N, C-alpha and C positions, 0 to 999 in steps of 0.2 A: 504493500500500500504506500502511495506517495501523498504526503500531507504538507500543504503550505500553510504557514502561520503569517498573519499580518497583525503586528502589535505596535502601538505607539506608547502611551503611558509615560509615567515618570521614571526616574532612576530607581526609586524604591516604592514599595507598596504591596499590599496583600495579593492583588490580582497579578501583579508582575512576578511575585515570588511563586504563585501557583502555576503561572505559565512555565517557568523553568522546571518546576516539579513535574508537570505533565509531559513536557518534552523529554525529560529524563526517563519517565516511566514508559512512554511510548517507544523510546529508543530500545529499552530492554525487551520490548515485545516485537522488535524487528521492523518498526515503521520507519520508512525513509522520509526524512523531514528537511524542510528548508524554511527559514524565517526571514520575512521582510520586517526589519525592526529599526526603531530609532537607534542612533549610534551611541548608546550608553556603554561606556567602556566595560563595566563589570558584566553587563548582559552579553555583550559580544564575546567576551572571554568565556563565559559559562556555556554559551551555545557552541563555541568552537571546541571546548573540552568534551562536550556531549556528541561531537561529530555531527552536529546539525549545521548544514550550510546556512549562511547568513548573508543578506544583502542590506547594508546600512542605508537607511532612507530617513531624511529629516522629518517628513510629514508635517509641513507647516500649515500656513493659512490657506484660504480659498484660492489664491492665485499661485499656489505651489505646484505648477504643472510638471516641473522636473521630477519631483518625487513620484508622481503618478506614473510618468513614463518609465522611471527606473523600476518601480514595482511591477509594472506590466511586463517589462523585458525579463525580469527575474522569474516571473511566473511562467512566461512562455518557454524560457529555457529549461525550467525545472519540470514543466508539464505535470502538475499534480492531478490526482483524482479528486481530492477534497481540498478546499481552501477554507481555513478557519480564521474568521475575523474577530479579533479581540477588542471589545468595547467600541465606543462610537468612532473614534479616530481610525481605528483599525478597519472598521466596516466601511468608512468613507474612502479609504485608500486601497481597499481590497481589490485586487485585479479581477476583471471579468474575463471569462473564457469558456472553453468547453468542459469545465469541471463543475462540481457541485460546490456552492458557496454556503457555508454555515456561519451564522453570526452567534457569537458566544456572549451572553449577557450575565453580568454579575451584579446588576443594579437596576433600578427603575428608570431605564433610559428612554429617551425619545425615539420611537421606532422609525422615524423618518430616515435615520441613518442606515436602516437595514432593508430598505426597499429593494435593493438588488440581491438580497440573500434568498436562497432557495429554502432554507430551513433555519431554525433557531434552536439553541441549547441554553437553558437557564439552570442556575444552580440551586434554586428552591422552587417548590410548587407554587408559592405565592407570585414569583416572577413569571411563571408560566401563565397564571391567571391574569397578570398584568398585561401580558402580550395578547391574550385572547380578548380581554376587555377592550383593548385598543384596536381590535379588528384583525388580528393575526389568526389565520385558520388553525383550529385545534390540532389537526393532523400534521401540521408543519412546525410544531414546537415540542421539544422533549425536555424532560427534567433529568439532569445528571448532576449530582452534587460534587463538591470538592473533596479532596482527601489530603491527608498529611503523610509524608513518608515516615517510616518507622524511625523513632528517635531513641538513640542509645548513647548519646554524648556524655562525656564526663562533665560534672557541674563546673561552672566557671568559678574561679577562685574569689571568694567573697572579699578577701583582703584587698584584691586588686580594685575593688569597687568601694573601698572604704566602708565596709559593712562588717560588724562583728559576727563571728562564727555562730554565736548562740542566738542571734536575732532572727525573728520571723521575717521573711521576705515576701513582699507582694510585687508582682511583675505585670506591667502593662507593655504590650507590644503593639504600637499604633503610631500613625502619623499624628503630629501635634496640631490637630485642627479641631474646630468647634464640635463637629459631629461626633468625634471620638470621646468627648466628655471626660477628658483626663482631669479637668477641674473637680469632677465628682470624686475621683479616686483620691486626689490630694486633700480635699475637704474631709473625706472620711477619716483621715489620720487624726483629726482633732478629737475623735472619740476613741482612738487607738493609741495609747501612750508609748507602745514599744515597737511595733513593726516598722521596717524600712520599706520604702517604695522605690522600685527601679522602673524608670520610664525609658524604654528603648524605642527611639524614633526621632524624626525631625519634622519641622513644619512651621507654619506662620505664627503659631501661638506660643512659641517657646518663652519669650520674654514675659508675656502675660501670665503664663503658668508659673514661672520662677517667682514673679512678684507675688502671686497668690500664695505660694508656699511660704514666702517670707512674711507676708502679712498675717498668716494664720499661725505662725510660730512653729512650723513643722519642717522648715527648709533643711535643718540638720539631719533629717531622716529621709530626704528625697534625693535620688540620684538621677540626673538627666544624662543618659548614656549616649545620646545621638543614635543615628542609624547603626544597627549591628548586623553582622552576617553570621553571628553565632547564636541564633535563636534557640537551638537545641541545648546548648550549654547553659543559657540563661534559664530556660524552663526547667532543666534538671536541677538547678540550684535553688529555684523558687519554691516556697511553701504553697503559694496560691497564685494562679493566673487570673487577672482581672480583665474583664471586657466591659467597660462602663458606657459604651457607645450610645448616643441618643438615636442614631440611625445606623443600622448595620444589616445590609441585605442578606448576607450569609454569615460571615464570621469565621474566617480561616483559623483564627487564633484558638477558637474552641476546639476544633479537631486537632490542632497542633498540641494543645494541652492534653487532650485525651491520649495522643500518641506518646507523649512524654510521661504519662501517668502522674500528672500534676492536677490537683483539684482546681476546678474553674468556677468562678463566680461572675455572672454577667448581668447587665441591665436587660430588662425584658423588651428589647427592641426586636425588629422583625426577624432577623436571622437567628440570633440566640434563642428566641422563643420557639422557633421551629426545631432547633437542634437539641435543646436542653429540656429534659423532664425534671422538674424541680425536685431536689433532694434525692434524685436517682443517679443521674450522670453529671450533675452540676447544680449550682444554686442560681436562682433568678431573684433579682431585686427590681423594684419599680424604677423606671427611667427617671433620671435627674433627682435621685433621692440618696444623698451621701450617707445619711444616718442609717437607712435601711441596708445599704451596702456594708456599712461598718458592722451592723448586727450580724449579717451573713458571714463576714470575715471572722468575727468573734466565735461564732458557732463552729466553723470549720477548724479554727486554730485550737479550740478547747475540747472538741469532741473527736477523738482519734477514730472512733468507730464510724462516724459520719464521713470523715475525710477518706477513710479506706473504702467505704461503700461508693463514694463518688468516683474514685479511681476505677473500681471494678465496673461500675456502670458505664464509664467512658470507654473501657476496653470492650464491653459488650456492644455498645453502639458502633464502635469502629468496625468490629468484626461483622456486624449485621448489615451495615449500609455504607460505611465511609472508609473502607479499606482501599489501599492503592489498587489491589487486584480487581475489586468489584467495580470501581469507578473507571479504570482504564478499559476493562472488558466492556463496560457500557458504551464508552466512546467508540471502541473498535466495532462493536455490534451495530451501532448507529451508522457509522461510516460505511460499513459493508452493505447495510440495507439501502442507504441512499445511492451508493454506486450501482447496486444491483437493479 
């Protein structure tokens, strides 16, 4: 099978990370792949290491005709059977030809960008319904969730992050943007006198969040780590993974936490509410409620039986529906059906 990817996106992010995870998993299954990608150095290096061909393309504004020509040329030379368009910009620049074009949605996007697609893939049932509600034919949209690769990393050295060995560690893996509600996680520390909070990510709200931590008197227990490529080591070292997002269509971090056997507490936004069964494979707190999140943290930190049961529940959920093998098999099955 020959699969072309078209992806723009930023240097970092959940969708961008899952893209690399999926390319790696499909490579193991013998799929021949080529990517038309923005020229982010880390991504190009990762694709090259995975033996995935890559054509760097800027994918700029509406008058960027050169990028479209370059993408078209790459697609014609590679001659895919399936072209997978990632998110809005990827769909806009996705080359058209005698292949099947599939749009991959991980959010509540404007479907005008996907008019040239033959089929859509969404990573939650609610996103499938979003597409149908906006006029997309039911038989041309499929649900396939995300997965997390198995995580077996050694824990990051706490001393390297100025954190005592005996301290409880709360971890947030997210872009520093309003929708991720990292302010809620920081505010929850005012009710938690001992845990440290690691925030791994970058974004436009960093100064605002640093100022908040200082104003609340918890800055000495908050570590801003910037973007990290060692999510596995961070998860292995953390006692709890927090997903406080106000809006989260899926929530890759939830399945990452399951794979690392780290208890997860999330705000009950769209994706986490779909993934998590409260008190079975994770804990849910109301959106924008730092005190409720603090209460959930206290329960998990003080009730070892509950924490163990959440890990067991996360394992079961992964095996049942979110394993790498199940998700990759679903993609391959869909592609074969569309080609056939």
